[in-house]
N, C-alpha and C positions, 0 to 999 in steps of 0.2 A: 656234643651234649652235655647238659650243665649238672652239676652234681643233684640237685633236686629232683630233676626228670629222670635221672639214673634209680633215683631212691623210690621214686614213684612207680618205675616201671617194675621194680623188685616186688614192691608189696600187691601190684595189681594181679603179678603171676601167684601171689599168695592169696588171692581173692579179697584183699583189701578194700571195702567200699569207698571210704573216704580217698582212697589213694586215686581210685578209677576217677573220682570228681576231678581231683586236683590235674589228673593228666589230660582230661578232657577241656579243663579250663585254660591250660597251657596251650594245648593244641590249636583251639579254638578262636582263643582271643584275637589273633591277627585278623581272622575272617570277619569276627563281630566289628572290630574297628571300622573293616573296609565297608561292611553293610552300614553302619552309623554315618560315616563320611559321606557314602553314596545317596543316603536319604536326605542328608543336609541340602547337597547338590540338589537334588529333585525338589525340595522344598525351596529352595531359592529360585529356580526355574520356575516353579509353578507361582511363586509370589511375584516374580516379573511378568510372568504372563498376565495374572490377573491386573496388576499395575496397568500393563500396556491396554486390557481391554476396557480400563475405565478411564483412558485418553484417548481424546479427538485431537489430530494434528492438522495444523493449516501450515502450508510452507509458503515461505514470502523469500524472494531472491529481490535483493534493493542494493542501491550505491552507498552502501555506510561508509563509503570512502570516496573522494572524487568532489568534483563541482557541486554534484547534487546531493551530498551528504545530509545537510541539515534539513533538507526537505522531507528527504527519505527517513530520518529519524525523527521527524514529528508525525509522519505517517504511521510509523512503527509504533509510537508512542500512543497514538488514537486506536490503533487495532488492539494492543495490549490492554487498554483501558478499558474496552469492550469485552474483551475475553476474562478479565479479571472480575468484572462486574457480575457477570452471569456466573463465574465459579463460584463468587461469593454466595451466590443464590441457588447453590447447588449442581451448577453446569447444565447439560443438555442430556435429560434422560439418565441423570446420577452420574454421568461423565464428565470429566474437567477437560477444557479445550486448553491446548498448548501450539504457541507461535513457534515455528522452526524456522529462523531467520537466517539468511546466508548473504554474504557479502559478495555482489558482482562488479563492485567499482565502475560500474555503468558501461562495463565492457560486455559487447555482445556475447563472446564465445564463454565467459564465465558465466552467464545468465543462462546460456544453453547446457552447460555443465551442471548448474545448480538445479534446472527444472529436470533434467535427465535422472539426477539423483532423487529428487522428490518422485518422479514417478515411479522408481524402482522400489520406493519404499512404501508397502502396503499400508503403513499406518497413517500416511496422509490422505487425507478426505477430499482436499481441496487447495487451490493456491489463492493467494490474496495479495494485495497490495504490491504490485509490480510495478516500475518506476521507468516510464520514458517508453515512447512508440519504437524506436529503431531496435533497442535490446527485446522487447516484447515480441515484435514481428519474428526476429531471429530465432526465439525461442518456443514459437509455434507449433513447428513440427512436433517437439516433443511433447508438447501438451496434449496434441492430438493423439500421438501414439499412444500416450500413458490414459486418455480419455479423463483428464484431471479438468473439472471446472476451475476456472480463473475467475476470481471475484474480485472487480476493481483495478484499475490502471491508470496512475496518475499521470494522463496524457487526455488532451482533446484532440489528438491528430484524428484527421478524418481517413488518412492513409492505413491506420490502425482498424479504423470501423468497417472500411471498404475490405478489409481480408474476408470479413464475413465469417469468422470462425465461429462455430455453433459453442464452442467452449469457452469464449471470452464474455463476460457479463460486464458493462459498464455501468458504473454508479455516479458517473460524473457526465456532463452536457459535455457535446464535441465544440470545436472550434467554431464551427459553422452557428451554433446558439450563441455564443459568446459574441461573435462577430454583429449578429443582429442585435445584440443588447446594446453593444458599444455605439452602433450606427444609429439605435433609437435615441440614444441618450443626446448623440452629437444633434440630430434633427432639433430634438427640444430646445437644445442651446442657440439654435439659428446658425451653427458656423457651416460654412459651404467651403471654405478653403483647406482641405485635409490632406495630411501627407501620411504615409505609411511607412514606417520602419519594419522591417522584417528579420527574423534570424536566417541565416542561410543554412536551413536544414528543414527536415519534414516539417517540424513546428512552424518555422516561417512560412514555408510555402503553402501548406495547408492553410493557414491563416491569411495568407494574402489572397488566396482564393476567394474565401469566405468573405472579407472585408470588401473585395471589387465586387463580388455580385450583390452584396447589402448595399453598397453606395449606389449601384446600378438601379437599385430600387427607388432612389431618391432622384434619379436621373442626374448623377454628378460621378466623376471619377475622382481619383487622388492626384493632387496637384505634382506631387513628386513621390517616387518609390526608392527608397535605399534601403540596402540589406548590412547585417553586422555577424559577425562569427560569435559564438555562444560564450566566448572569454570576454567579447568587448575590446578587443586588441585594436580594432579597426574602427574604433569609436569617433576618433576624428575626422577620419574620411567620410564617415557616415553623415555625420555633422554638416561637414561641408557642402555634400550632396543635398542635405536637407535645406540649406540655407540659399541655394540656386533658387528656389521659389518658394519663399517663406509661406508657410502656412499658420492658420490660426489655432490648428489641434493636430495632432499628432498620433495615429492609432499604432501603438506598440506591441510588435507581437516577437516576443523575445523573452530569456529568462532573466531571473534578478540580475545576475552577473553583468550581463548584457546591456540591459535597462539602465543600471546605476551608471556605467559607463557612458553611456550615450547621454543621458541627462545631465553630467557633468561635463562633457565635451560639449554640448549644447548652449550651457551656461558661460561656459569660457568664451564662445563664440559670439555671444550676446544675443542668442535666440532664447525667448521663453513663449512658447506656445503651452497650450493647455495639452496636458498628455493623457491618453485613456489607453490602458493595457489590457490585456488577456491576463487570466490568472496564473499563467507560468511565471508572469514577472513578480509574482508572491508579495503583496503588499506589505505585510510584515518584515520581511527581509529590507524592502526597500526604503522603510522607515529607518530601519538600522544603519543603512550603509549610506543613505542621502541626508539624513537628518532634516534641518530645514528646507533643503531642496525639494524633499517629497510633498512639503504641503500641496493642497489641491489635487494631488494626483489622484487621477480615477482608474479604479481596477474593478472588472468585471468578476463576479464570483460564483462558481459552481455548488457552492454549501451556503448555508444561512450564515448569519455575522455571528461568531463564536463567542462572543463578550456579550451578546444580548440573550435574556432569557425569556422572551417573549413566546418562543417556540417550545412546547414539550420536550421534543427531542435534545434540542439544545440544552436545557435544564438537566435532563439526563446525563447528558456528554460532561457537563461541568461536574456533576456529582461524582462521575467515574472519575475524571482528572484529578479532583482534589481528594479522592479516597487512594491515589497512588502518590500523592505527595507533589502533583504537577500542578502550581499555578499559573502558568503560561498557557493561555488559548490562542490558539492559531487555526487559520482556516484549515491547513493542510492536515493537525491532528484531528481535527473535527471530521473530515473528510476520511481519514483511517478508522476514526471510531464508527462512521457510518458503513465501512465497507465491514467492520465486524459486525455489525447488528446485521446486515443482510446475511453474512456468513451463519450466524447463530440462528435466525429463522429459517434458512434452509437446512440445517442440520435438523433442528427440532421436526422440520415435516417429512424428513428422510426415514422417521421411525427407527426402533432397535435395531434392525437388520440392517443398519447402515452400510451401504459401497457408494463407489464415486457414481455409478450408473442412478441411484436414487437421488444423490444430493443434485445433480444434473437435472433431473426430472424435477425436484421441488424447485429449482432456480427457475425453470423455464415456466412454472404456473406461478410464480411469486408476484403478489400484487399487494403493497403495505403501504400504510401511510405509518409512518414511525412516530408522528406527532408533529407534522408541520414539514415533513419532508418523504415524499412519496416516492416509492420504487415501484415499478412496473414491467415485467417480462412478459414474454409469450413465447410460443414454438419458433415462432418468424422473427421476433424483436429482441436484440440484446441490448438496446439502449434503454437502460432503466429508468434513466432520470433525464429530463429538458430543465430543471431549475437553473435560471441565473438572476442575479442582481447586482447593480452598481454599489460599489462603495468609494469613498473616496476620503483621502487622509486630510484629516482636520488640523488646525493650527495648533493643536495639544498633541501632534504626532499619533493621534489613533484613526483607526479604520471606522468609520461611520457609514450608513446608508444614505 
């Protein structure tokens, strides 16, 4: 016991009021300190809860590393541009939108793990912007278990659409629609000797089925069919196979890396057909990798031309990109922006007492023209857009209609 406390006790015995106050102050000060500390913790918890209540989260699992990292990065930028645009205008019902992005490296197991984590996080209202059919199909059991709506997948694979998951909402046309656009273009060009190069995975197999079906509509078949791996390692062999029965045009159903390797191999072997590729070939990437070899290359697209300001939605996209310091406009980032706009509209229609079920219901009833790009779902249809258009790489290296 300290001297001051002992003195206070003696004075208390003598009835000194001031001494009693000193004694109580000494004895109660630790308790008061604890109560104050506790109140600070409670206030911090309340503030954190209030902040969380002011946020709406969207979960995105994407290959930020690996062969499709560039496409995923552009898609992510587009989504973020849309969210920042609405946040600058006050958010949705006064709540800001936050994009929670997790890298899956294009690996199915990591995509599954990321989706499971999103499902367990009650702050996540919906998923958005997954990349690739195989990784997305692998994650579907987690999507369905958590009843999480998934808005937009960067894939036109029919195999993904055939899964018929009620929780997956497609904002881009499928490979069947792209194949139809390509074959229609070839018909207009009057080319009948047509070869097909397809990637040796779901992307290529789905596209090949669609291409054969559309060619049969014109009562013709492919003169030769060759396949290639996603990294383009067997491009020389594919070029030799294509040369066994030279075609006037080749339909390319492959990603940008495989497509670039194939075109270089064809050039080296002296073959110079016309090329028309599905959107997975990524026209902007082809221009970068092929340079002058990309001139005249045709690419089907599932969103409007991002550099053209003729459509209101594209002008809004451009403004959103410029607002975050992004001057490079690409089809993938516009696609991500459209995913974001669909998510924003669904969240708005879900009301203040929002939950995943209400977001799901809002999406099922969504029918919106965003200004030159219409998205329409229903209780039975998850194919929100059928938009396709053909673009070509001009002499200046730019994509034009």
